[in-house]
VMD Tcl script that builds the backbone (N, CA, C; Angstrom):
set m [mol new atoms 351]
animate dup $m
set s [atomselect $m all]
$s set {name element resname resid chain x y z} {
  {N N UNK 1 A -11.090 2.220 -100.533}
  {CA C UNK 1 A -10.346 2.234 -99.291}
  {C C UNK 1 A -10.634 0.982 -98.476}
  {N N UNK 2 A -11.869 0.494 -98.543}
  {CA C UNK 2 A -12.198 -0.712 -97.785}
  {C C UNK 2 A -11.401 -1.907 -98.293}
  {N N UNK 3 A -11.257 -2.042 -99.605}
  {CA C UNK 3 A -10.601 -3.206 -100.181}
  {C C UNK 3 A -9.078 -3.104 -100.138}
  {N N UNK 4 A -8.537 -1.917 -100.373}
  {CA C UNK 4 A -7.089 -1.767 -100.512}
  {C C UNK 4 A -6.396 -1.206 -99.283}
  {N N UNK 5 A -7.156 -0.601 -98.390}
  {CA C UNK 5 A -6.559 0.053 -97.240}
  {C C UNK 5 A -6.229 1.508 -97.548}
  {N N UNK 6 A -5.965 2.301 -96.524}
  {CA C UNK 6 A -5.775 3.738 -96.732}
  {C C UNK 6 A -4.518 4.108 -97.516}
  {N N UNK 7 A -3.443 3.339 -97.376}
  {CA C UNK 7 A -2.200 3.700 -98.065}
  {C C UNK 7 A -2.303 3.396 -99.557}
  {N N UNK 8 A -2.698 2.182 -99.904}
  {CA C UNK 8 A -2.791 1.804 -101.317}
  {C C UNK 8 A -3.856 2.630 -102.047}
  {N N UNK 9 A -4.919 2.985 -101.351}
  {CA C UNK 9 A -5.985 3.782 -101.969}
  {C C UNK 9 A -5.684 5.275 -101.916}
  {N N UNK 10 A -4.526 5.616 -101.339}
  {CA C UNK 10 A -4.123 7.023 -101.192}
  {C C UNK 10 A -5.198 7.839 -100.480}
  {N N UNK 11 A -5.680 7.302 -99.368}
  {CA C UNK 11 A -6.736 7.913 -98.546}
  {C C UNK 11 A -7.991 8.208 -99.361}
  {N N UNK 12 A -8.288 7.353 -100.309}
  {CA C UNK 12 A -9.495 7.496 -101.102}
  {C C UNK 12 A -9.316 8.292 -102.366}
  {N N UNK 13 A -8.120 8.785 -102.634}
  {CA C UNK 13 A -7.905 9.613 -103.820}
  {C C UNK 13 A -7.734 8.780 -105.086}
  {N N UNK 14 A -7.366 7.500 -104.945}
  {CA C UNK 14 A -7.211 6.663 -106.129}
  {C C UNK 14 A -8.546 6.017 -106.440}
  {N N UNK 15 A -9.046 6.254 -107.633}
  {CA C UNK 15 A -10.348 5.756 -108.062}
  {C C UNK 15 A -10.140 4.608 -109.039}
  {N N UNK 16 A -10.697 3.441 -108.717}
  {CA C UNK 16 A -10.585 2.269 -109.579}
  {C C UNK 16 A -11.592 2.390 -110.715}
  {N N UNK 17 A -11.105 2.375 -111.950}
  {CA C UNK 17 A -11.955 2.491 -113.128}
  {C C UNK 17 A -12.332 1.137 -113.711}
  {N N UNK 18 A -11.831 0.062 -113.125}
  {CA C UNK 18 A -12.096 -1.275 -113.652}
  {C C UNK 18 A -11.082 -1.644 -114.719}
  {N N UNK 19 A -11.048 -2.913 -115.080}
  {CA C UNK 19 A -10.128 -3.440 -116.092}
  {C C UNK 19 A -8.675 -3.061 -115.810}
  {N N UNK 20 A -8.310 -2.992 -114.528}
  {CA C UNK 20 A -6.935 -2.702 -114.157}
  {C C UNK 20 A -6.516 -1.256 -114.297}
  {N N UNK 21 A -7.446 -0.363 -114.553}
  {CA C UNK 21 A -7.118 1.054 -114.712}
  {C C UNK 21 A -7.586 1.839 -113.495}
  {N N UNK 22 A -6.847 2.883 -113.187}
  {CA C UNK 22 A -7.232 3.750 -112.078}
  {C C UNK 22 A -6.817 5.183 -112.403}
  {N N UNK 23 A -7.375 6.109 -111.669}
  {CA C UNK 23 A -7.028 7.518 -111.827}
  {C C UNK 23 A -7.001 8.151 -110.439}
  {N N UNK 24 A -6.432 9.317 -110.345}
  {CA C UNK 24 A -6.378 10.035 -109.072}
  {C C UNK 24 A -7.511 11.060 -109.048}
  {N N UNK 25 A -8.313 10.977 -108.002}
  {CA C UNK 25 A -9.423 11.899 -107.807}
  {C C UNK 25 A -9.295 12.457 -106.413}
  {N N UNK 26 A -8.687 13.609 -106.272}
  {CA C UNK 26 A -8.421 14.189 -104.957}
  {C C UNK 26 A -9.205 15.485 -104.794}
  {N N UNK 27 A -10.497 15.419 -105.037}
  {CA C UNK 27 A -11.337 16.600 -104.968}
  {C C UNK 27 A -11.958 16.790 -103.585}
  {N N UNK 28 A -11.951 15.756 -102.771}
  {CA C UNK 28 A -12.561 15.827 -101.444}
  {C C UNK 28 A -11.499 15.517 -100.395}
  {N N UNK 29 A -11.659 16.050 -99.184}
  {CA C UNK 29 A -10.685 15.724 -98.132}
  {C C UNK 29 A -10.792 14.257 -97.734}
  {N N UNK 30 A -9.709 13.658 -97.270}
  {CA C UNK 30 A -9.716 12.225 -96.983}
  {C C UNK 30 A -10.632 11.819 -95.838}
  {N N UNK 31 A -11.022 12.732 -94.968}
  {CA C UNK 31 A -11.895 12.363 -93.857}
  {C C UNK 31 A -13.224 11.816 -94.356}
  {N N UNK 32 A -13.770 12.373 -95.426}
  {CA C UNK 32 A -15.039 11.884 -95.966}
  {C C UNK 32 A -14.907 10.440 -96.426}
  {N N UNK 33 A -13.799 10.117 -97.088}
  {CA C UNK 33 A -13.593 8.749 -97.557}
  {C C UNK 33 A -13.376 7.799 -96.384}
  {N N UNK 34 A -12.636 8.254 -95.403}
  {CA C UNK 34 A -12.380 7.418 -94.236}
  {C C UNK 34 A -13.643 7.113 -93.458}
  {N N UNK 35 A -14.473 8.129 -93.269}
  {CA C UNK 35 A -15.749 7.911 -92.566}
  {C C UNK 35 A -16.637 6.938 -93.326}
  {N N UNK 36 A -16.729 7.129 -94.618}
  {CA C UNK 36 A -17.563 6.245 -95.430}
  {C C UNK 36 A -17.049 4.815 -95.378}
  {N N UNK 37 A -15.750 4.632 -95.526}
  {CA C UNK 37 A -15.172 3.289 -95.502}
  {C C UNK 37 A -15.402 2.616 -94.151}
  {N N UNK 38 A -15.273 3.366 -93.064}
  {CA C UNK 38 A -15.464 2.788 -91.736}
  {C C UNK 38 A -16.908 2.341 -91.512}
  {N N UNK 39 A -17.857 3.199 -91.875}
  {CA C UNK 39 A -19.268 2.853 -91.675}
  {C C UNK 39 A -19.679 1.697 -92.584}
  {N N UNK 40 A -19.241 1.738 -93.841}
  {CA C UNK 40 A -19.613 0.659 -94.761}
  {C C UNK 40 A -18.925 -0.657 -94.400}
  {N N UNK 41 A -17.764 -0.607 -93.749}
  {CA C UNK 41 A -17.115 -1.827 -93.295}
  {C C UNK 41 A -17.935 -2.498 -92.195}
  {N N UNK 42 A -18.623 -1.691 -91.395}
  {CA C UNK 42 A -19.440 -2.233 -90.309}
  {C C UNK 42 A -20.817 -2.653 -90.800}
  {N N UNK 43 A -21.484 -1.793 -91.584}
  {CA C UNK 43 A -22.879 -2.015 -91.959}
  {C C UNK 43 A -23.074 -2.529 -93.387}
  {N N UNK 44 A -22.017 -2.589 -94.180}
  {CA C UNK 44 A -22.151 -3.009 -95.566}
  {C C UNK 44 A -22.400 -1.813 -96.476}
  {N N UNK 45 A -22.356 -2.064 -97.768}
  {CA C UNK 45 A -22.522 -1.000 -98.752}
  {C C UNK 45 A -23.995 -0.944 -99.148}
  {N N UNK 46 A -24.695 0.026 -98.608}
  {CA C UNK 46 A -26.112 0.261 -98.897}
  {C C UNK 46 A -26.320 1.765 -98.982}
  {N N UNK 47 A -27.350 2.217 -99.687}
  {CA C UNK 47 A -27.612 3.663 -99.713}
  {C C UNK 47 A -27.831 4.248 -98.315}
  {N N UNK 48 A -28.463 3.489 -97.421}
  {CA C UNK 48 A -28.733 4.004 -96.083}
  {C C UNK 48 A -27.493 4.000 -95.194}
  {N N UNK 49 A -26.484 3.209 -95.539}
  {CA C UNK 49 A -25.304 3.148 -94.676}
  {C C UNK 49 A -24.196 4.105 -95.099}
  {N N UNK 50 A -24.358 4.776 -96.211}
  {CA C UNK 50 A -23.321 5.689 -96.677}
  {C C UNK 50 A -23.484 7.083 -96.091}
  {N N UNK 51 A -24.687 7.498 -95.790}
  {CA C UNK 51 A -24.933 8.859 -95.314}
  {C C UNK 51 A -24.777 9.098 -93.820}
  {N N UNK 52 A -24.953 8.135 -92.949}
  {CA C UNK 52 A -24.890 8.431 -91.515}
  {C C UNK 52 A -23.653 9.161 -91.010}
  {N N UNK 53 A -22.458 9.003 -91.599}
  {CA C UNK 53 A -21.333 9.780 -91.066}
  {C C UNK 53 A -21.540 11.290 -91.162}
  {N N UNK 54 A -22.357 11.759 -92.075}
  {CA C UNK 54 A -22.600 13.200 -92.199}
  {C C UNK 54 A -23.518 13.711 -91.095}
  {N N UNK 55 A -24.402 12.878 -90.595}
  {CA C UNK 55 A -25.364 13.340 -89.601}
  {C C UNK 55 A -24.728 13.846 -88.321}
  {N N UNK 56 A -23.803 13.111 -87.701}
  {CA C UNK 56 A -23.191 13.661 -86.475}
  {C C UNK 56 A -22.464 14.982 -86.710}
  {N N UNK 57 A -21.811 15.109 -87.867}
  {CA C UNK 57 A -21.128 16.358 -88.170}
  {C C UNK 57 A -22.082 17.535 -88.246}
  {N N UNK 58 A -23.238 17.321 -88.860}
  {CA C UNK 58 A -24.240 18.381 -88.946}
  {C C UNK 58 A -24.793 18.709 -87.568}
  {N N UNK 59 A -25.055 17.693 -86.761}
  {CA C UNK 59 A -25.579 17.922 -85.404}
  {C C UNK 59 A -24.539 18.638 -84.544}
  {N N UNK 60 A -23.277 18.238 -84.648}
  {CA C UNK 60 A -22.210 18.901 -83.893}
  {C C UNK 60 A -22.078 20.358 -84.328}
  {N N UNK 61 A -22.186 20.609 -85.623}
  {CA C UNK 61 A -22.108 21.989 -86.125}
  {C C UNK 61 A -23.240 22.840 -85.570}
  {N N UNK 62 A -24.415 22.258 -85.401}
  {CA C UNK 62 A -25.552 22.987 -84.816}
  {C C UNK 62 A -25.212 23.418 -83.391}
  {N N UNK 63 A -24.697 22.481 -82.589}
  {CA C UNK 63 A -24.329 22.820 -81.212}
  {C C UNK 63 A -23.211 23.840 -81.136}
  {N N UNK 64 A -22.213 23.682 -82.004}
  {CA C UNK 64 A -21.097 24.629 -82.014}
  {C C UNK 64 A -21.549 26.024 -82.439}
  {N N UNK 65 A -22.456 26.089 -83.415}
  {CA C UNK 65 A -22.948 27.400 -83.841}
  {C C UNK 65 A -23.723 28.074 -82.722}
  {N N UNK 66 A -24.510 27.315 -81.990}
  {CA C UNK 66 A -25.222 27.890 -80.840}
  {C C UNK 66 A -24.212 28.448 -79.827}
  {N N UNK 67 A -23.176 27.683 -79.521}
  {CA C UNK 67 A -22.137 28.162 -78.607}
  {C C UNK 67 A -21.420 29.381 -79.138}
  {N N UNK 68 A -21.171 29.424 -80.433}
  {CA C UNK 68 A -20.512 30.572 -81.048}
  {C C UNK 68 A -21.381 31.821 -80.929}
  {N N UNK 69 A -22.659 31.690 -81.206}
  {CA C UNK 69 A -23.547 32.855 -81.123}
  {C C UNK 69 A -23.672 33.359 -79.694}
  {N N UNK 70 A -23.710 32.442 -78.732}
  {CA C UNK 70 A -23.732 32.871 -77.331}
  {C C UNK 70 A -22.413 33.542 -76.942}
  {N N UNK 71 A -21.295 33.013 -77.437}
  {CA C UNK 71 A -19.992 33.618 -77.144}
  {C C UNK 71 A -19.876 35.007 -77.755}
  {N N UNK 72 A -20.633 35.251 -78.815}
  {CA C UNK 72 A -20.644 36.576 -79.443}
  {C C UNK 72 A -21.551 37.549 -78.702}
  {N N UNK 73 A -22.213 37.097 -77.658}
  {CA C UNK 73 A -23.023 37.981 -76.842}
  {C C UNK 73 A -24.521 37.913 -77.084}
  {N N UNK 74 A -24.977 37.010 -77.934}
  {CA C UNK 74 A -26.412 36.893 -78.165}
  {C C UNK 74 A -27.074 36.200 -76.983}
  {N N UNK 75 A -28.293 36.595 -76.695}
  {CA C UNK 75 A -29.079 35.931 -75.659}
  {C C UNK 75 A -29.399 34.513 -76.123}
  {N N UNK 76 A -29.656 33.591 -75.191}
  {CA C UNK 76 A -29.923 32.202 -75.580}
  {C C UNK 76 A -31.057 32.055 -76.600}
  {N N UNK 77 A -32.124 32.828 -76.442}
  {CA C UNK 77 A -33.240 32.737 -77.382}
  {C C UNK 77 A -32.834 33.242 -78.761}
  {N N UNK 78 A -32.077 34.332 -78.803}
  {CA C UNK 78 A -31.612 34.863 -80.086}
  {C C UNK 78 A -30.626 33.897 -80.746}
  {N N UNK 79 A -29.755 33.271 -79.946}
  {CA C UNK 79 A -28.810 32.296 -80.495}
  {C C UNK 79 A -29.554 31.092 -81.059}
  {N N UNK 80 A -30.563 30.620 -80.336}
  {CA C UNK 80 A -31.360 29.491 -80.828}
  {C C UNK 80 A -32.101 29.864 -82.108}
  {N N UNK 81 A -32.622 31.091 -82.179}
  {CA C UNK 81 A -33.314 31.536 -83.394}
  {C C UNK 81 A -32.340 31.619 -84.568}
  {N N UNK 82 A -31.138 32.086 -84.319}
  {CA C UNK 82 A -30.130 32.153 -85.375}
  {C C UNK 82 A -29.745 30.777 -85.891}
  {N N UNK 83 A -29.601 29.832 -84.980}
  {CA C UNK 83 A -29.279 28.458 -85.389}
  {C C UNK 83 A -30.447 27.870 -86.176}
  {N N UNK 84 A -31.676 28.112 -85.705}
  {CA C UNK 84 A -32.853 27.593 -86.418}
  {C C UNK 84 A -32.955 28.180 -87.817}
  {N N UNK 85 A -32.662 29.462 -87.948}
  {CA C UNK 85 A -32.692 30.081 -89.277}
  {C C UNK 85 A -31.564 29.561 -90.157}
  {N N UNK 86 A -30.375 29.464 -89.595}
  {CA C UNK 86 A -29.225 29.023 -90.377}
  {C C UNK 86 A -29.309 27.564 -90.798}
  {N N UNK 87 A -29.727 26.704 -89.896}
  {CA C UNK 87 A -29.774 25.284 -90.202}
  {C C UNK 87 A -31.156 24.821 -90.645}
  {N N UNK 88 A -32.118 25.722 -90.673}
  {CA C UNK 88 A -33.450 25.372 -91.149}
  {C C UNK 88 A -33.635 25.637 -92.626}
  {N N UNK 89 A -32.587 26.089 -93.281}
  {CA C UNK 89 A -32.689 26.409 -94.709}
  {C C UNK 89 A -32.712 25.121 -95.544}
  {N N UNK 90 A -33.263 25.202 -96.735}
  {CA C UNK 90 A -33.333 24.006 -97.584}
  {C C UNK 90 A -31.966 23.403 -97.912}
  {N N UNK 91 A -30.924 24.208 -97.951}
  {CA C UNK 91 A -29.604 23.679 -98.285}
  {C C UNK 91 A -29.146 22.654 -97.243}
  {N N UNK 92 A -29.388 22.920 -95.975}
  {CA C UNK 92 A -29.012 21.962 -94.931}
  {C C UNK 92 A -29.891 20.726 -95.036}
  {N N UNK 93 A -31.168 20.906 -95.328}
  {CA C UNK 93 A -32.055 19.757 -95.487}
  {C C UNK 93 A -31.611 18.830 -96.605}
  {N N UNK 94 A -31.092 19.405 -97.675}
  {CA C UNK 94 A -30.652 18.609 -98.808}
  {C C UNK 94 A -29.238 18.072 -98.611}
  {N N UNK 95 A -28.305 18.949 -98.254}
  {CA C UNK 95 A -26.895 18.566 -98.192}
  {C C UNK 95 A -26.425 18.169 -96.802}
  {N N UNK 96 A -27.196 18.443 -95.755}
  {CA C UNK 96 A -26.765 18.145 -94.394}
  {C C UNK 96 A -26.577 16.669 -94.125}
  {N N UNK 97 A -27.239 15.828 -94.911}
  {CA C UNK 97 A -27.087 14.384 -94.759}
  {C C UNK 97 A -26.239 13.795 -95.879}
  {N N UNK 98 A -25.613 14.656 -96.675}
  {CA C UNK 98 A -24.784 14.186 -97.790}
  {C C UNK 98 A -23.331 14.174 -97.347}
  {N N UNK 99 A -22.680 13.083 -97.576}
  {CA C UNK 99 A -21.286 12.981 -97.168}
  {C C UNK 99 A -20.426 13.687 -98.209}
  {N N UNK 100 A -20.284 14.981 -98.032}
  {CA C UNK 100 A -19.521 15.808 -98.953}
  {C C UNK 100 A -18.520 16.622 -98.139}
  {N N UNK 101 A -17.570 17.210 -98.812}
  {CA C UNK 101 A -16.468 17.866 -98.108}
  {C C UNK 101 A -16.924 18.993 -97.202}
  {N N UNK 102 A -17.885 19.788 -97.620}
  {CA C UNK 102 A -18.272 20.915 -96.767}
  {C C UNK 102 A -19.063 20.445 -95.557}
  {N N UNK 103 A -19.794 19.353 -95.664}
  {CA C UNK 103 A -20.524 18.831 -94.502}
  {C C UNK 103 A -19.545 18.273 -93.480}
  {N N UNK 104 A -18.525 17.562 -93.950}
  {CA C UNK 104 A -17.514 17.012 -93.046}
  {C C UNK 104 A -16.689 18.141 -92.422}
  {N N UNK 105 A -16.432 19.203 -93.187}
  {CA C UNK 105 A -15.624 20.314 -92.695}
  {C C UNK 105 A -16.377 21.355 -91.895}
  {N N UNK 106 A -17.705 21.380 -91.989}
  {CA C UNK 106 A -18.486 22.416 -91.308}
  {C C UNK 106 A -18.282 22.444 -89.796}
  {N N UNK 107 A -18.344 21.315 -89.095}
  {CA C UNK 107 A -18.114 21.388 -87.645}
  {C C UNK 107 A -16.715 21.892 -87.296}
  {N N UNK 108 A -15.724 21.516 -88.089}
  {CA C UNK 108 A -14.366 21.991 -87.842}
  {C C UNK 108 A -14.280 23.500 -88.047}
  {N N UNK 109 A -14.952 24.004 -89.072}
  {CA C UNK 109 A -14.932 25.445 -89.344}
  {C C UNK 109 A -15.626 26.229 -88.239}
  {N N UNK 110 A -16.818 25.766 -87.829}
  {CA C UNK 110 A -17.545 26.480 -86.769}
  {C C UNK 110 A -16.798 26.355 -85.448}
  {N N UNK 111 A -16.208 25.184 -85.192}
  {CA C UNK 111 A -15.405 25.016 -83.974}
  {C C UNK 111 A -14.205 25.929 -83.941}
  {N N UNK 112 A -13.572 26.117 -85.086}
  {CA C UNK 112 A -12.433 27.056 -85.165}
  {C C UNK 112 A -12.884 28.464 -84.858}
  {N N UNK 113 A -14.029 28.866 -85.400}
  {CA C UNK 113 A -14.559 30.199 -85.107}
  {C C UNK 113 A -14.893 30.354 -83.617}
  {N N UNK 114 A -15.431 29.308 -83.029}
  {CA C UNK 114 A -15.755 29.365 -81.595}
  {C C UNK 114 A -14.490 29.510 -80.763}
  {N N UNK 115 A -13.458 28.754 -81.072}
  {CA C UNK 115 A -12.188 28.877 -80.343}
  {C C UNK 115 A -11.600 30.260 -80.543}
  {N N UNK 116 A -11.681 30.773 -81.763}
  {CA C UNK 116 A -11.172 32.107 -82.063}
  {C C UNK 116 A -11.909 33.154 -81.222}
  {N N UNK 117 A -13.217 33.024 -81.148}
  {CA C UNK 117 A -14.044 33.975 -80.401}
  {C C UNK 117 A -13.685 33.924 -78.920}
}
mol reanalyze $m
mol bondsrecalc $m
mol representation Tube
mol addrep $m
């Protein structure tokens, strides 16, 4: 996406295989590719510069989940304990900083639940 732009790269779905060959890989939502391309355009392509777009999403999801639990009637301490239990699990520690579709979509999902509530 950085080299070809969003239209030619089909929002990150077109994967360059080299030697003039490409294939379509549309397994992840385009927001993950867009975030990665934007951050790497600013900071360059490094292992440390690819993951930061996932961090704000995870942090936002933490705040939204706290708001959701309070909106459901939990006391502030109980809501904080629920967030600590939910986001303190090893899965968040491993995948919370990984730029993957569920990490990018998690804040949107929790935000939708909060609006619904």
